[in-house]
C-alpha positions as CSV (number, residue, x, y, z in Angstrom):
1,M,-61.0,330.3,-39.2
2,A,-63.7,329.6,-41.6
3,G,-62.9,332.7,-43.1
4,N,-59.1,332.1,-43.8
5,V,-59.8,329.5,-45.4
6,Y,-62.5,331.3,-47.5
7,N,-59.6,333.7,-47.8
8,Q,-57.6,331.0,-49.4
9,Y,-59.5,330.3,-52.2
10,V,-59.8,333.6,-53.0
11,W,-56.4,334.2,-53.0
12,L,-55.7,330.8,-54.9
13,L,-58.4,332.0,-57.3
14,D,-56.4,335.4,-58.0
15,L,-53.3,334.3,-58.5
16,I,-54.3,331.3,-61.0
17,A,-56.2,334.1,-63.2
18,R,-53.4,335.6,-63.3
19,H,-51.1,333.5,-64.7
20,D,-51.4,331.8,-68.5
21,G,-50.7,328.2,-66.4
22,I,-48.8,327.6,-63.0
23,T,-46.9,325.1,-61.4
24,F,-48.1,323.5,-58.2
25,K,-44.3,324.4,-57.0
26,E,-44.8,328.3,-57.7
27,I,-48.1,328.3,-56.5
28,S,-46.6,326.5,-53.4
29,S,-43.9,329.5,-53.7
30,A,-46.3,332.2,-53.6
31,W,-48.2,330.7,-50.7
32,Q,-44.9,330.5,-48.5
33,Q,-44.6,334.5,-49.4
34,S,-48.6,335.4,-48.7
35,R,-49.4,337.7,-46.3
36,I,-52.5,335.5,-45.6
37,N,-49.9,332.8,-44.5
38,D,-50.1,332.7,-40.7
39,T,-46.8,330.5,-40.3
40,G,-45.0,330.7,-43.4
41,A,-45.3,326.9,-43.8
42,P,-45.5,325.7,-47.8
43,L,-48.8,324.5,-49.3
44,S,-49.1,320.6,-49.0
45,R,-50.2,319.4,-52.2
46,R,-53.2,317.6,-50.3
47,T,-54.4,321.2,-49.2
48,F,-54.2,322.4,-53.0
49,C,-56.5,319.1,-54.5
50,N,-59.0,320.1,-51.3
51,H,-58.6,323.7,-52.0
52,I,-59.3,323.5,-56.1
53,N,-62.0,320.8,-54.7
54,K,-64.2,322.9,-52.8
55,I,-63.6,326.3,-55.4
56,G,-65.1,323.8,-57.7
57,E,-68.1,323.2,-55.6
58,L,-68.6,326.7,-54.2
59,F,-67.9,328.8,-56.9
60,G,-68.5,326.8,-59.8
61,I,-65.1,327.6,-61.0
62,D,-63.0,324.5,-62.6
63,I,-58.8,324.4,-62.0
64,G,-57.3,321.6,-64.1
65,S,-53.9,321.2,-65.4
66,S,-52.4,320.6,-68.1
67,S,-49.3,319.0,-70.3
68,G,-46.5,320.6,-68.5
69,Y,-48.8,320.3,-64.7
70,K,-49.9,324.1,-65.2
71,Y,-52.8,325.1,-63.4
72,R,-55.7,327.2,-65.3
73,I,-59.1,328.0,-64.6
74,K,-61.3,326.5,-67.0
75,W,-64.0,328.6,-66.8
76,S,-64.9,331.2,-69.6
77,G,-66.7,333.5,-67.6
78,N,-65.6,336.7,-65.1
79,I,-64.6,336.5,-61.9
80,D,-65.1,339.3,-59.7
81,L,-62.7,338.3,-57.0
82,R,-63.6,342.2,-54.9
83,N,-66.8,340.6,-54.3
84,M,-65.8,337.2,-53.0
85,Q,-63.0,338.5,-50.5
86,E,-64.4,338.6,-47.3
87,S,-64.5,342.2,-45.1
C-alpha cells in the first residue's frame, strides 16, 4: 500500500510537470484513466491536497495554483522522475 501511494506521488508529479498548468478537473480525469488507479475512481480534492503537501515534504517540490486554478510546479530545479520510481 505504501509503495502504491509513493507511485501516486510520482505519477502526479509527472503529470503536472508535463503541462504548463493543469486544472484539478483535468488531473482527476487523468487519474481515472491511469493504470495505477486500481478502482477507476476520480481523485478527490482532499486526497489531491494531501498528495501535494506530502510531495512538498518528501521531495521539496512545491506545487501551487495560479489564476485560472491551474496547478504548476513552483520549483526551478531538475526533476528526475525515473530515479523516484520504485522498481
